[in-house]
C-alpha positions in Angstrom: -6.6 -32.8 2.4 -3.7 -32.8 5.0 -2.9 -29.8 7.1 0.3 -29.4 5.2 -1.5 -29.3 1.8 -4.1 -27.0 3.2 -1.4 -24.6 4.5 0.5 -24.7 1.2 -2.7 -23.8 -0.7 -4.0 -21.1 1.6 -0.9 -19.6 3.0 2.3 -20.9 1.3 1.3 -20.0 -2.3 0.0 -16.5 -1.4 3.2 -15.9 0.6 5.3 -16.7 -2.5 3.2 -14.5 -4.7 3.7 -11.7 -2.2 7.4 -12.1 -2.4 7.3 -12.1 -6.2 5.1 -8.9 -6.1 7.7 -7.2 -3.8 10.5 -8.2 -6.2 8.4 -6.9 -9.2 7.9 -3.5 -7.7 11.5 -3.1 -6.8 12.6 -4.1 -10.3 10.0 -1.9 -12.0 10.9 1.1 -9.8 14.6 0.5 -10.5 14.0 0.3 -14.2 12.0 3.6 -14.4 14.3 5.3 -12.0 16.8 5.2 -14.8 14.4 7.1 -17.1 14.7 10.9 -16.5 11.6 13.0 -16.8 11.8 15.3 -19.8 10.6 18.3 -17.8 13.4 17.9 -15.3 11.1 17.9 -12.3 11.8 16.0 -9.1 9.3 13.9 -7.3 8.8 16.6 -4.7 8.2 19.2 -7.6 5.6 16.9 -9.2 3.8 16.3 -5.9 3.7 20.0 -5.2 2.3 20.7 -8.7 -0.4 18.0 -8.3 -1.4 19.4 -4.8 -1.4 22.9 -6.2 -3.6 22.0 -9.1 -5.9 20.2 -6.7 -6.3 23.2 -4.4 -3.9 22.0 -1.7 -0.9 24.3 -2.2 -0.1 24.7 1.5 0.4 21.0 2.4 3.9 20.3 3.7 6.2 18.0 1.9 8.9 16.5 4.1 12.0 14.4 3.3 12.3 11.1 5.2 14.8 8.3 5.4 14.6 4.9 3.8 13.8 3.4 0.5 10.2 3.5 -0.8 9.1 4.6 2.6 7.0 7.3 1.0 3.6 8.0 2.6 0.9 10.6 3.3 0.2 11.1 7.0 -3.5 12.2 7.5 -2.9 12.9 11.2 -0.6 15.9 10.6 -1.5 16.5 6.9 2.1 16.0 5.6 3.5 14.3 2.5 6.6 12.4 3.3 9.0 11.4 0.5 12.2 9.4 0.6 15.3 10.7 -1.2 14.8 8.1 -4.1 11.4 9.8 -4.8 11.4 13.3 -3.5 14.8 14.3 -4.7 15.0 12.2 -7.8 14.1 13.4 -11.3 12.9 10.2 -12.8 9.6 8.9 -14.2 9.4 6.4 -11.3 9.9 9.1 -8.7 7.3 11.4 -10.2 4.8 8.5 -10.4 5.2 7.5 -6.7 5.2 11.1 -5.5 2.0 11.8 -7.4 0.5 8.7 -5.9 1.2 10.0 -2.4 -0.3 13.3 -3.4 -3.3 11.4 -4.5 -3.8 10.2 -0.9 -3.7 13.8 0.3 -6.4 14.7 -2.2 -8.5 11.7 -1.0 -8.2 13.0 2.6 -9.1 16.6 1.6 -12.2 15.4 -0.4 -13.4 13.0 2.3 -12.9 9.9 0.2 -14.8 7.4 2.4 -12.7 4.3 2.0 -9.7 6.2 3.3 -11.8 7.4 6.3 -12.8 3.9 7.0 -9.2 2.7 6.7 -8.0 5.3 9.2 -10.7 4.2 11.6 -9.5 0.7 11.4 -5.8 1.5 12.1 -5.9 1.0 15.9 -7.8 -2.3 15.6 -5.4 -3.5 12.8 -2.3 -2.6 14.9 -3.6 -4.4 17.9 -4.7 -7.4 15.8 -1.4 -7.7 14.0 0.5 -7.6 17.3 -1.6 -9.9 19.5 -3.5 -12.3 17.2 -1.0 -15.2 17.2 -0.7 -15.7 20.9 -4.3 -16.7 21.6 -4.3 -18.9 18.4 -1.1 -20.6 19.6 -2.4 -21.1 23.1 -5.7 -22.3 21.7 -4.0 -25.1 19.7 -1.8 -26.1 22.7 -4.7 -26.1 25.1 -7.2 -27.4 22.5 -9.4 -24.3 23.2 -11.6 -23.3 20.3 -12.6 -20.2 22.2 -9.0 -18.9 22.5 -8.4 -19.6 18.8 -11.6 -17.7 17.9 -10.4 -14.7 19.9 -7.1 -14.7 18.0 -8.9 -15.1 14.6 -11.2 -12.2 15.4 -8.1 -10.0 16.1 -6.6 -11.2 12.9 -9.8 -10.5 11.0 -9.3 -6.8 11.8 -6.0 -7.0 9.9 -7.6 -8.7 6.9 -10.4 -6.1 6.9 -7.8 -3.3 7.0 -6.0 -4.8 4.0 -9.2 -5.2 2.1 -10.2 -1.6 2.5 -6.7 -0.6 1.6 -7.2 -1.9 -1.9 -9.6 0.7 -3.2 -7.7 3.4 -1.4 -4.4 2.5 -3.2 -6.1 2.0 -6.6 -7.9 5.3 -6.4 -4.8 7.2 -5.4 -2.9 5.8 -8.4 -5.8 6.7 -10.7 -5.8 10.3 -9.3 -2.1 10.5 -9.8 -2.1 9.3 -13.4 -4.9 11.6 -14.3 -3.2 14.6 -12.6 0.1 13.9 -14.3 -1.5 13.6 -17.7 -4.0 16.5 -17.4 -1.3 18.9 -16.1 1.3 17.8 -18.6 3.7 16.8 -15.9 4.8 13.8 -17.9 4.9 13.2 -21.6 2.6 10.5 -23.1 5.4 7.9 -23.2 6.5 8.7 -19.7 2.9 8.2 -18.4 3.2 4.5 -19.4 6.3 4.2 -17.2 4.6 5.8 -14.2 1.6 3.5 -14.7 3.8 0.4 -14.8 5.4 1.5 -11.5 2.1 2.1 -9.8 0.6 -1.1 -11.2 3.4 -3.1 -9.8 3.0 -1.4 -6.4 -0.7 -2.1 -6.4 0.0 -5.8 -6.8 1.8 -5.9 -3.5 -1.3 -4.8 -1.7 -3.4 -7.4 -3.6 -0.9 -10.1 -2.7 -0.8 -9.0 1.0 -4.6 -9.2 1.2 -4.7 -12.6 -0.4 -2.0 -13.9 1.9 -3.7 -12.6 5.0 -7.1 -14.0 4.0 -5.5 -17.3 3.2 -4.0 -17.5 6.7 -7.3 -16.6 8.3 -9.1 -19.3 6.4 -6.4 -21.9 7.1 -6.4 -21.3 10.9 -10.2 -21.3 11.0 -10.4 -24.7 9.2 -7.5 -26.2 11.1 -9.1 -25.2 14.4 -12.4 -26.9 13.5 
């Protein structure tokens, strides 16, 4: 198999799948952003209700800029919601907000995959920034040692993305259970929230597959 065919199989195809996953989540979010929640709650209201029912009523919910930039920050224990989520009154907004509240619940309950992911953040940040330089120099200088250093750095990124998968899946599960158990969405609306969160989860799967494919490709190509 040629290097081009190998790259296409291990890196090119996963990259395309990742782009398709990104388009899918944007399209699904846009679709259910047009569906108003029957209870009239905003995303921030729903997140606060999920946190309250989970014994975390004092956690701060902050507005942030951007589109789908929503996240929970375990360093300062804050839930950060964009205007499209925190201030919107749609099924999509409530689903995403509840998902982020799910991360806060994971943190409070000591969910171990989340703890492992936080431990890996520094290594993943360093790896994502520096890995390509030693790999590039290794190919230029025909130094397997330099390439190996770069691939070890990139392996930290792949490991981070791998441990991210159960963290994201579990947060979505917690969100849907909380929304249903606390009657924050009607039965038909839960399906919409589930569709949004399922589409979002596929972006993490695609990201991991693409990163793993790159790691394997460069390893084989260097040998």
